[in-house]
C-alpha angles and dihedrals in degrees: 000000000000120000115257109246139146088292087072088074089080099091136196089194129025120179118170133196122246108217113132120246104178138342124197113196124033103246105012117121124237114291093005120129113245114204100177101121096344142346117291137149121224114225139190121206130171131218086211117100114247114244121228146160108225117233115275095013101083095079135050130188124202120200132205111228088034094217095056124090096186117127089238090060095057106123106173134003117193131185133192110230144154094043106189120187124203117186132192108196099163097104139053088267112059110215119205118189123185126189121192142175128231115210117194140179127202130206098234127045092220134141123320111295141177125211122193118207127186120229136180134225112200128182110213127191122202092355095285114046117087107216097175140351131194130184122212139162132240121202121218117205121206115192120222110285094005126119094196123075136174139203137176130225138182137206132183142185139192118211128182109248090218091056093049095047121089116238113260093246092053092048089051093050092051099045103030115123114244125202125216108270095031112134092242098034093113096042120102103223090212089063090065111098095224093050093045091049092050092050090049093050091052094049119098132182134195106213121197127188146132115286095241130192116234090257092051091050092049090050091053091050094049101044 
């Protein structure tokens, strides 16, 4: 299994929550400029962790014989798909649940068969800090005479609401209306190091992927 680092921010799947953080201007839509009494940008931010499959971990290939890497030796290829997040952010602990399917194909349409594959669920803070990690298994079922099999997995995460909420002063700096002529009217608040760092600290992700061996990861990278 590869270490989770900033490279994990390249996603195959990105699904975000929709709970509102702050809205500046009564009727303006998200990310629209509101000029009624000053310039401000409405924003929506969720306390729910985003859910993602890190690059190169959403597929796994099994070989038979295991030491071969020839195309003719490919036994099973499985892919994580249909990642569906469901978040409950009503309490002090934000609960993010993610269901997903695993679709697989096998080389030979033989008798009924099951294949068990390990996967990880990692909670990441600020794009680099691993808060928690859990390993589970998903079982793929191939019916008799069929080359296609399916399985279903699930991952979850708890995040402290306080940790995933921006401090009031940072929220104010991001959403405050600015009038033309103000000293900071042309400055993007997210370009300020202290604001950017606060947003990063309050950002959480639930990452899901196959628990790959080093050889399996290298194969995914090379192919």
